[in-house]
C-alpha positions in Angstrom: -11.6 29.8 -18.4 -9.8 27.1 -16.4 -11.2 26.4 -12.9 -7.9 26.7 -10.4 -7.0 23.6 -9.1 -5.6 22.2 -5.9 -2.2 20.9 -5.6 -1.8 17.3 -6.3 -2.2 16.2 -2.9 -3.8 13.3 -1.0 -6.0 15.9 0.6 -7.3 16.8 -2.8 -7.9 13.5 -4.0 -9.8 12.5 -1.1 -11.6 16.0 -0.4 -15.2 15.5 0.4 -16.2 18.6 -1.5 -14.8 19.2 -4.8 -17.5 21.9 -5.9 -16.6 25.5 -7.0 -17.3 28.1 -5.7 -18.1 31.3 -8.4 -15.7 34.3 -8.7 -17.0 38.0 -7.9 -18.2 39.7 -10.4 -19.7 43.2 -9.8 -20.0 45.5 -6.8 -21.1 44.1 -3.7 -21.0 45.0 0.4 -20.8 43.6 3.4 -19.8 44.0 7.1 -16.6 42.2 6.9 -14.7 41.3 3.8 -11.8 38.5 4.5 -8.9 37.7 2.1 -8.1 34.3 2.3 -10.2 31.1 2.6 -7.9 29.1 4.9 -8.1 28.7 8.7 -7.5 32.0 9.5 -10.1 33.4 7.2 -12.7 30.6 8.0 -12.5 30.7 11.6 -12.6 34.4 11.3 -15.5 34.3 9.0 -17.0 31.6 11.1 -16.9 33.3 14.4 -18.3 36.6 12.8 -21.1 34.9 11.3 -22.1 33.5 14.4 -22.2 37.0 16.1 -25.0 37.8 13.2 -22.2 40.0 10.8 -22.7 39.9 7.1 -19.2 38.3 5.7 -17.9 38.0 2.4 -14.8 35.8 1.7 -12.5 36.8 -1.4 -9.8 34.0 -2.1 -7.9 33.8 -4.7 -8.0 30.1 -6.0 -9.5 27.8 -3.7 -10.6 26.9 -0.3 -7.9 25.6 1.7 -5.6 26.3 -1.4 -2.5 27.2 0.9 -1.2 25.8 4.0 -5.0 24.9 5.4 -4.9 22.1 2.9 -1.6 20.9 2.7 0.0 20.6 6.1 0.7 17.6 8.5 -2.8 17.9 9.8 -1.9 17.7 13.8 -3.1 19.6 16.4 0.0 21.2 18.7 -0.4 23.8 21.0 1.1 26.8 22.1 2.9 28.7 19.7 6.5 28.0 17.6 8.3 30.0 20.6 6.6 28.6 24.0 5.4 30.3 26.9 8.7 30.4 28.8 10.4 32.6 26.1 7.5 34.8 25.6 7.9 35.5 29.3 11.4 36.1 29.6 11.3 38.3 26.5 8.2 40.1 26.3 7.1 40.5 30.3 5.0 38.4 32.6 2.0 40.1 31.4 2.5 39.2 27.7 3.7 35.7 28.8 0.6 34.9 31.0 -2.2 36.3 28.7 -0.4 34.3 25.9 -0.4 31.4 27.9 -4.1 31.8 28.7 -4.7 31.2 25.0 -2.0 28.8 24.1 -4.4 25.6 24.3 -7.2 27.5 23.2 -7.2 26.5 19.1 -7.3 23.0 19.6 -10.6 23.4 21.7 -12.1 25.8 18.8 -11.1 23.2 16.1 -13.1 20.4 18.3 -16.3 22.6 19.0 -16.6 23.4 15.2 -16.1 20.0 14.1 -18.6 18.4 16.7 -21.2 21.4 16.2 -21.3 21.5 12.7 -20.5 17.5 12.1 -17.7 18.1 10.1 -16.2 14.8 8.5 -12.3 15.3 8.8 -10.8 11.9 10.4 -10.5 13.7 13.7 -8.4 11.5 15.7 -7.1 11.6 19.5 -3.5 11.9 21.0 -0.4 13.6 19.6 3.6 13.0 20.4 6.7 14.9 20.6 9.2 12.2 20.0 13.1 12.9 21.6 15.6 12.1 19.7 18.3 12.3 22.5 18.5 12.9 26.3 18.8 16.3 25.9 15.4 16.8 23.7 14.3 14.4 26.2 14.5 16.7 28.9 13.3 19.7 27.3 10.2 17.7 27.1 9.9 17.2 30.6 10.7 21.3 31.1 7.7 21.5 28.5 5.6 19.3 30.8 6.1 21.3 33.8 5.5 24.9 32.1 2.1 23.6 30.2 1.0 22.0 33.6 1.8 25.3 35.2 -0.7 26.9 32.8 -3.4 24.7 33.4 -2.6 22.1 30.5 -2.5 18.7 32.3 -3.3 15.8 29.9 0.3 15.2 29.3 2.7 12.1 30.2 6.2 11.7 30.0 7.0 8.6 27.8 10.4 6.5 28.7 12.3 4.6 25.8 10.7 1.9 26.7 7.3 3.2 26.5 7.2 5.1 23.5 7.5 1.8 21.8 3.9 1.1 22.6 2.8 4.1 20.6 5.4 4.4 17.8 7.5 1.5 16.3 10.5 2.3 15.8 13.9 2.1 17.9 14.7 5.9 16.8 13.7 7.9 20.0 14.8 7.8 23.6 11.3 8.6 25.0 8.8 12.0 24.5 5.7 13.6 25.8 2.4 12.2 25.1 -0.4 15.3 25.0 -3.6 13.3 25.2 -5.5 16.6 23.6 -3.5 16.6 20.9 -4.6 15.1 17.6 -5.0 15.0 13.8 -7.4 15.1 11.1 -7.6 15.7 7.2 -6.8 19.4 7.2 -8.3 19.9 3.6 -11.8 18.3 4.6 -11.7 20.4 8.2 -11.6 23.8 6.0 -14.1 22.5 3.5 -16.6 22.0 6.6 -15.8 25.3 8.1 -16.8 26.9 4.6 -19.8 24.8 4.6 -20.5 26.2 8.0 -19.9 29.6 7.1 -22.2 29.7 3.9 -24.8 28.0 6.2 -25.0 31.1 8.3 -25.3 33.3 5.1 -21.5 34.1 4.4 -20.5 34.1 1.0 -16.9 32.6 -0.3 -15.9 33.8 -3.7 -13.1 31.7 -5.5 -10.7 32.4 -8.0 -11.3 36.0 -6.6 -7.4 37.4 -6.2 -7.8 40.8 -4.2 -5.8 43.6 -6.8 -6.1 46.5 -4.6 -7.2 47.5 -1.1 -8.6 51.1 -1.0 -8.4 52.4 2.8 -11.1 54.6 4.4 -13.9 54.7 6.8 -15.4 52.1 4.2 -12.6 50.0 2.8 -13.0 48.9 -0.7 -11.6 45.6 -1.9 -11.0 45.2 -5.7 -10.6 42.0 -7.6 -10.5 41.7 -11.0 -14.2 42.3 -12.0 -15.5 43.3 -8.8 -14.8 45.1 -5.6 -16.5 44.9 -1.9 -17.1 48.0 0.4 -16.8 46.7 3.9 -17.0 48.3 7.6 -13.6 46.3 8.5 -11.1 44.0 6.6 -9.5 40.9 7.6 -6.3 40.3 5.5 -5.8 36.5 6.2 -3.6 35.6 3.1 -0.5 34.6 5.2 2.2 32.8 3.1 -0.1 33.4 -0.1 -0.6 37.1 0.1 2.2 38.2 -2.3 2.9 41.5 -2.5 -1.0 42.8 -1.8 0.4 44.6 1.2 4.2 45.8 1.3 4.4 46.7 4.8 3.3 43.0 5.8 5.5 41.2 3.3 8.7 42.7 4.7 8.0 41.6 7.9 7.4 37.8 6.8 9.2 35.2 4.8 7.3 32.4 3.0 8.9 29.0 3.5 8.3 25.4 2.2 7.8 22.0 3.8 7.4 19.0 2.3 4.8 15.9 2.7 4.6 12.5 1.2 1.3 9.5 1.8 2.1 6.2 1.4 -0.2 3.7 -0.6 -2.5 2.0 1.9 -1.0 -0.3 4.5 -2.4 -3.4 5.8 -3.8 -3.5 9.3 -0.8 -5.0 10.5 1.4 -2.4 8.9 -0.3 0.3 10.7 -0.5 -1.5 13.9 3.4 -2.0 14.2 4.2 1.5 12.8 1.6 3.6 15.2 -0.4 1.3 17.7 -2.2 3.8 19.2 -3.1 5.6 15.8 -1.6 8.7 17.5 0.2 11.6 15.1 3.9 12.3 16.1 6.5 15.2 15.6 10.3 14.7 16.5 11.9 17.6 18.6 14.5 18.4 16.2 14.8 22.3 14.7 14.1 21.1 11.5 11.5 18.2 12.5 9.9 15.4 10.8 6.0 14.9 11.4 4.0 11.5 10.6 0.6 10.1 11.2 -2.0 7.7 9.6 -4.6 8.8 7.2 -8.2 7.9 7.9 -7.7 5.2 5.3 -4.6 3.7 6.8 -2.0 5.7 4.7 1.4 7.0 6.4 1.4 10.8 5.9 5.0 11.8 6.8 6.7 15.4 6.2 9.4 17.4 7.0 12.0 19.5 5.7 12.1 23.5 4.7 13.2 25.0 1.9 13.5 28.8 2.1 11.7 31.4 0.4 8.9 28.5 -0.7 10.8 27.6 -3.4 9.7 24.0 -5.3 11.9 21.3 -4.5 12.8 19.2 -7.3 12.1 15.7 -6.1 10.1 15.6 -2.9 10.5 11.8 -2.4 14.0 12.0 -2.4 13.9 14.7 0.2 11.3 12.7 2.6 11.8 8.9 1.8 15.2 8.7 3.8 14.1 10.4 6.5 10.9 8.0 6.7 12.9 4.8 6.2 15.4 6.2 9.1 12.3 6.4 11.3 10.6 2.9 9.6 13.3 0.7 7.8 10.1 -1.7 7.7 8.8 0.4 5.1 11.4 -0.2 2.3 10.1 -0.6 -0.6 6.9 0.8 0.1 4.7 2.7 -2.7 4.7 6.5 -2.4 1.1 8.1 -4.0 1.2 11.3 -3.4 3.9 13.7 -2.7 3.7 17.8 -2.7 5.1 20.7 -0.8 3.2 23.7 0.8 4.1 27.1 2.1 3.8 28.4 5.8 4.9 31.9 6.9 8.1 32.7 9.0 8.5 35.8 11.1 12.0 36.6 12.5 10.7 36.3 16.2 9.0 33.0 15.2 5.8 34.5 16.9 2.6 35.1 15.4 2.0 38.6 13.9 -1.2 40.5 14.6 -2.2 43.9 13.6 -4.5 46.8 12.2 -4.0 48.9 9.8 -5.6 52.2 10.2 -9.1 52.2 11.9 -10.8 48.9 10.4 -8.0 46.8 8.8 -7.1 44.0 10.5 -4.2 41.2 10.0 -3.2 37.8 11.5 -0.2 35.9 9.9 3.3 34.4 10.6 2.5 31.3 12.6 5.7 30.0 12.0 5.1 26.2 11.7 2.2 26.4 14.6 -0.3 27.3 12.4 -3.2 24.9 12.8 -4.1 25.8 16.4 -2.7 29.4 16.2 -5.1 30.4 13.1 -8.3 29.2 14.8 -7.4 31.3 17.8 -6.8 34.2 15.6 -10.0 33.7 14.3 -12.1 34.1 17.3 -9.5 37.1 18.4 -10.2 38.9 15.3 -14.2 38.4 15.8 -13.6 39.9 19.4 -11.7 42.8 18.4 -13.8 43.8 15.5 -16.8 43.6 18.4 -14.8 46.2 20.4 -13.5 43.5 22.7 -9.2 44.1 22.0 -7.8 43.0 24.9 -6.6 39.7 23.5 -6.0 41.3 20.2 -3.8 43.7 21.5 -1.7 41.1 23.6 -0.7 39.4 20.4 -0.5 43.1 18.6 1.8 44.2 21.4 4.9 41.9 20.2 7.3 43.4 18.1 7.5 42.7 14.4 10.9 43.3 12.9 11.6 43.0 9.2 13.8 40.0 8.1 17.9 41.8 7.8 18.9 42.5 4.6 15.6 42.6 3.1 14.4 39.9 0.3 17.7 40.1 -1.2 19.7 38.4 1.9 16.5 36.9 4.1 16.7 33.7 2.7 20.5 33.2 2.9 20.6 34.4 6.2 17.9 31.9 7.8 19.1 29.1 5.8 22.4 29.5 7.8 20.6 29.9 10.9 18.6 26.5 10.4 22.0 24.6 9.4 23.3 25.6 12.6 20.4 23.9 14.6 20.4 21.3 12.4 23.5 20.7 13.4 23.1 21.3 17.1 20.3 18.5 16.9 22.7 16.1 14.9 25.2 16.3 17.9 23.1 16.4 20.6 23.9 19.9 21.8 
């Protein structure tokens, strides 16, 4: 039987660990069974293993097969809806408590990298680049908002000063977050998996879950085995499929596309990103880019609703890259791939509990790198009986998309078209 493989990405081609974990064969037991070996699953497993729990992780394909091994590799704080939106719509208490957690995910990533010596090309500094004066004003507001919640490593960049960080005339300024950063996302999750295993956790690949049997002890079934566990964490996110129907109707998988150039010369690297920061622009359908550890430009953007595979990824992304960096005309693209993230109607994460012992976290809506690492700590605390922070997330409304499966894609695409038009017009 063929071993499952990663997508044909730059990350897979440069992975530190290409070994394959065996699939589950037979009936076993654990304190906690985690479904999904991405960031949510690995952060949960690692935090639980550090507390002495016997943890088993079931992965349908390979560790980091989904968004965790395909994303832009940027540490971006807060949530897809920022703290002021949360406070306005869900109350001051919820806004305050989520504000306290908004910058924790990045700290968790750095702790894990340092403590477990994870080699993932971690670099410091991230920029929100404003394409017009309206967006620049919004970045000034973001700076004030985040500073009010204790995050002070921020610096406004003018049209002149941003050119010290980004070699492009496209931007009118931006916001530098000195505690942002970037890294090799697949090597991060692979390093986290190795850390879980060093603490006694067991990870099975090619072990898709076929059924979750609820009860005082849950039984999680695969094609060739089962796990009986006191607790379950469902962490499949955009790749969960129809395993838990009540979760599927609450969110929609969406695809984003990424390309990676051939290695650039040192002079080219210094021209494009002199400080080696990562960048995302402030558009609704944003572009994001950074340099890899070996000097390639990684450039991503765009959204396909319903997670369709676009026909020609390069045709979608290269024109945007050249709009930002026209000096790269003719550069060779070595890798192109797509990956899915999970969008919720309110663009806020969905945490919850099914029965007494099945927990889930999903729907980070494009802010999954830091939020998923936070989720692992919050879920670990909840399983230990410290559920105050979990309850803050679980108290957010979780609406199904209107129109069900049939209409959620066109409705969402129409909304995206509207906001894209606003971006283009600068209104």
